[in-house]
C-alpha positions as a LaTeX table, in Angstrom:
\begin{tabular}{lrrr}
\hline
Residue & $x$ (\AA) & $y$ (\AA) & $z$ (\AA) \\
\hline
Met1 & 100.01 & 114.47 & 100.44 \\
Asn2 & 102.66 & 115.42 & 97.79 \\
Leu3 & 106.33 & 114.85 & 98.30 \\
Asn4 & 108.82 & 117.34 & 97.04 \\
Ile5 & 112.55 & 116.92 & 96.62 \\
Thr6 & 113.29 & 118.17 & 100.18 \\
Asp7 & 110.93 & 115.58 & 101.60 \\
Leu8 & 112.57 & 112.83 & 99.57 \\
Glu9 & 116.07 & 113.95 & 100.68 \\
Thr10 & 114.92 & 113.99 & 104.38 \\
Ala11 & 113.40 & 110.48 & 103.99 \\
Leu12 & 116.50 & 109.10 & 102.34 \\
Arg13 & 118.74 & 110.50 & 105.05 \\
Ala14 & 116.44 & 108.89 & 107.63 \\
Leu15 & 116.66 & 105.52 & 105.86 \\
Ala16 & 120.53 & 105.73 & 105.75 \\
Ser17 & 120.79 & 104.20 & 109.19 \\
Asp18 & 120.68 & 100.47 & 109.96 \\
Arg19 & 119.01 & 101.16 & 113.29 \\
Arg20 & 116.32 & 103.24 & 111.75 \\
Leu21 & 115.68 & 100.56 & 109.11 \\
Ile22 & 115.33 & 97.92 & 111.72 \\
Ile23 & 112.89 & 100.04 & 113.76 \\
Leu24 & 110.78 & 100.44 & 110.62 \\
Glu25 & 110.92 & 96.74 & 110.03 \\
Trp26 & 109.86 & 95.85 & 113.65 \\
Leu27 & 107.02 & 98.32 & 113.40 \\
Lys28 & 105.61 & 96.55 & 110.29 \\
Asp29 & 104.53 & 93.78 & 112.70 \\
Pro30 & 104.70 & 95.11 & 116.21 \\
Arg31 & 103.00 & 92.11 & 117.82 \\
Ala32 & 105.67 & 89.86 & 116.46 \\
His33 & 108.48 & 92.01 & 117.85 \\
Phe34 & 107.27 & 93.58 & 121.07 \\
Arg35 & 105.53 & 92.44 & 124.27 \\
Glu36 & 102.03 & 93.79 & 125.13 \\
Gln37 & 102.05 & 97.23 & 126.77 \\
Val38 & 100.05 & 98.34 & 129.85 \\
Asp39 & 99.04 & 101.54 & 127.99 \\
Gly40 & 98.25 & 101.72 & 124.26 \\
Asp41 & 97.56 & 98.94 & 121.77 \\
Leu42 & 100.72 & 97.88 & 119.82 \\
Val43 & 98.95 & 98.10 & 116.50 \\
Asp44 & 96.31 & 100.91 & 116.99 \\
Asp45 & 98.50 & 103.24 & 119.10 \\
Gly46 & 102.03 & 102.15 & 118.29 \\
Val47 & 104.90 & 100.98 & 120.33 \\
Cys48 & 106.27 & 102.80 & 123.39 \\
Gly49 & 109.59 & 104.49 & 122.67 \\
Val50 & 110.96 & 102.79 & 125.86 \\
Phe51 & 110.25 & 99.35 & 124.36 \\
Ile52 & 111.96 & 100.39 & 121.10 \\
Ala53 & 115.10 & 101.58 & 123.06 \\
Glu54 & 115.15 & 98.42 & 124.99 \\
Lys55 & 114.88 & 96.17 & 122.00 \\
Leu56 & 117.46 & 98.24 & 120.08 \\
Gly57 & 119.85 & 98.00 & 122.99 \\
Val58 & 120.46 & 101.69 & 123.20 \\
Ser59 & 119.71 & 104.48 & 125.75 \\
Gln60 & 116.38 & 106.22 & 125.62 \\
Pro61 & 117.96 & 109.49 & 124.40 \\
Thr62 & 119.67 & 107.62 & 121.48 \\
Ala63 & 116.44 & 105.84 & 120.56 \\
Ser64 & 114.54 & 109.15 & 120.82 \\
Glu65 & 116.92 & 110.71 & 118.30 \\
His66 & 116.38 & 107.89 & 115.84 \\
Leu67 & 112.64 & 108.20 & 116.33 \\
Arg68 & 112.72 & 111.97 & 115.95 \\
Val69 & 114.48 & 111.55 & 112.60 \\
Leu70 & 111.99 & 108.99 & 111.37 \\
Val71 & 109.01 & 111.31 & 112.54 \\
Ala72 & 110.62 & 114.39 & 110.86 \\
Ala73 & 110.87 & 112.37 & 107.66 \\
Gly74 & 107.20 & 111.47 & 107.91 \\
Leu75 & 107.87 & 107.71 & 108.16 \\
Leu76 & 106.58 & 107.39 & 111.70 \\
Arg77 & 103.89 & 109.14 & 113.69 \\
Gly78 & 104.14 & 109.67 & 117.44 \\
Lys79 & 101.21 & 109.67 & 119.76 \\
Arg80 & 101.26 & 110.70 & 123.43 \\
Ile81 & 99.49 & 108.55 & 126.01 \\
Lys82 & 100.03 & 109.74 & 129.62 \\
Gln83 & 103.80 & 110.42 & 129.86 \\
Trp84 & 104.84 & 108.06 & 127.08 \\
Thr85 & 105.16 & 108.48 & 123.27 \\
Phe86 & 104.06 & 105.54 & 121.08 \\
Tyr87 & 105.30 & 105.18 & 117.52 \\
Lys88 & 103.72 & 103.58 & 114.49 \\
Arg89 & 104.52 & 103.62 & 110.76 \\
Asp90 & 102.86 & 106.10 & 108.55 \\
Glu91 & 101.92 & 103.63 & 105.82 \\
Glu92 & 100.48 & 106.22 & 103.50 \\
Arg93 & 103.59 & 108.34 & 103.52 \\
Ile94 & 105.80 & 105.25 & 103.09 \\
Ala95 & 103.74 & 104.08 & 100.08 \\
Glu96 & 104.00 & 107.63 & 98.57 \\
Leu97 & 107.76 & 107.64 & 99.05 \\
Lys98 & 107.97 & 104.24 & 97.28 \\
Arg99 & 105.94 & 105.51 & 94.39 \\
Trp100 & 108.11 & 108.63 & 94.16 \\
Ile101 & 111.26 & 106.63 & 94.12 \\
Glu102 & 109.92 & 104.23 & 91.48 \\
Arg103 & 108.99 & 107.14 & 89.24 \\
Ala104 & 112.37 & 108.81 & 89.69 \\
Val105 & 114.57 & 105.73 & 89.13 \\
\hline
\end{tabular}
């Protein structure tokens, strides 16, 4: 996986939101921040978008937009289970982004 300048710009725009930063922080340790789910394991499958919206205190469409931006930036991955989408961090992509920033700065 190689980042280019467009990838970096997309990721930095995604990170320019307090709400998106807190979502990323929560998903670092989902068991500490979310209750168990009926479907999907919090760590293996990710956290249901409904739970993220609830914890963020926003509507599902608002949370979905934040999650869409994070997925588009490659910072999160979404996984469908039944009618729900579960989100988890893409640690490889996040590490690559950190390395890219360290080299550039």
